[in-house]
N, C-alpha and C positions, 0 to 999 in steps of 0.2 A: 504494500499499499504506500501510495505516495501523500505527501503533505506540502501545501504551497501558500505561500503567505504573501500579500503586496500591500501596499499603503499608498494611499493619496488623500486629496482635499475631500472635504464632505460633499461637494455637490458633484463631482465627478464618480465618486464612490458610491454613492447614495444609486445615482442612474446605474451605475454597473450592476450594484447588487439586486434592483427589482428586476433589469432585465435578465440576470442570470440565475437567480437563488434556487428556483423552482427546479430547474432542468439540470444545474450543476451544483444543488446541495452546499451553498455558500455561507458563510457565517460572517456576520458584522459586529465589529468590535470599536469601541470608543476607548481611548487612553484619557484619564482624568485629566481634564482642563484644556486639552490640545485640539485643535482646529483639522486635524486629519484623521482618518479612519484607516483600521486594518481589515482586511478581508482575509480569510483562510478557508481553503478547500482541502478536503482528505477525499482520493479517490484513486481508483486503479486505472482511470481513463486519463487522457489528455488532460492538461489544465484549460482552464479559459483565459488565465491572466497571461498579460504579454511577456512580461520579464521578472517572474515572481522569485522570492528564495526558495529554493527546493531542499526536500527532506525526505528521507525513508523512515516510515513508522517502525521502530525497532520492535516495541511492545505497546500494548494499550488496553484498557479498559473502559465499558461505557461507551455511550453514544453521545454526540454534541446537541445541545439544543439551543435555539436562539433566545436564552433568557439566563441571567446569572451574571458571576463573575469569574473572568479567566485569566491565572497567572502563568507567565511565561518566565521561565528560570534559565538564564542564559548561562552555558559551561562551556569554556574553552577546554578542549582537550587534544594534546598532541596525538598526530596519527598513529605513532607507536603504542599509544596507549589505549587507543579506541576499544580494542576487543575487551582489555582489562575493565575499561570503565563500563562497559555493556553488561559484562559477567557480573560485576561487583551491584549494578543497579538492578537485576532481576528479582531479588528478594523485596525490593521494594515495591512491588505489585502486589505482592501478598499482603502486606501492611495496608497498601493504600484502598484496597477494594473494602475496606472494613471503617474507613473514616467516614464520619457524619458529614452529609451534605455534598459529597464528592459526587458529580455526575460523571465524570471522564477523565482519564489522565494518559498521556502519550511520552513516550521517549521518543525524541526526534533527532535522527541522525542527519548531519548536512550532507548534501550530495557534492559540494564544493566548500572546501572551508573547514576550521576546526570547531564550530561554534554549534554545540549540541543544544536542545531546548527541552527541558522538563514541561511540558503544557498540562496544567490542571484546570478543569471547569468546576465551578460551586454554583449550588442552588441560589447562595445570596452572598454578600459581603461579610455578614456575620461568620457565617463557616468558613470561609476564606481567611478571615482574621483570626479565629480560633485556631485554625492549621498551622498559620503563620506563628503563633507564639508557643506551638505544641512541640514535645521532643520529636515527633515524626517527621515535623517540617525539618528539623536540623538533621535528621539522618541523611537525607542527599546531600548536606554541606560538610558532614563530619565523617559517620562511619563509611558511607559508599564513596564520598568522593574524596576521603583522605589517602593522602599519598603524595608520592613526589610528581606525578604527573600533574597534579591541579597547580599550575604555575600563575595562572592570572585569576584574580577574585571574579566570582560568580557575580550577576545581579538579576534582579527581577522587576519584570514589568508588569503592571495590573491593568486589566481593562475590564468596561463594562459591556457585557453582551446584552444590550436591548432587547425587549419581546418585540414581536412584529408590531403591535400597536403603538408601542411606544417610537419604534423607528417612524411609522407612519405619521405619529403626532408631532413629533419633533422636527422632521424632515421633508415633510409633504410641501411646504412653502419654497423650500431651497430652489 
């Protein structure tokens, strides 16, 4: 399975989303306070995006829905350490499937480059915030990621995945 991510202005991405969402199962994300939008697509087919960031889904649980909070934890892993990183991460899925409020989780391997993404989708901000202060959240940063191969600090981006109604209400006049 492939995973594609693209960004753009509100007006352009809104039109792109509505034109393609049903046919290509796109997801619409807003980053707090920013005036650009992130779209992602998970598919075995060719992407509809012109020039996306491309990933392979290493493992995942759950199905994405257009509602909730999405966290993308970016982790730089050197090429020679990728296999070790992925093996260490496997056990995390056993823990993650029991996390309250979790909708979906993916480990994304970059097609080009060295930046993996751990993408999690949550029912709401309360669940994602509870997770961020939990010991389970720290596991990928300590137990799983601990080692000589983690040379660059990780960072997390938080997005809001508005419902279809919220997308229409907020962006139909743009």
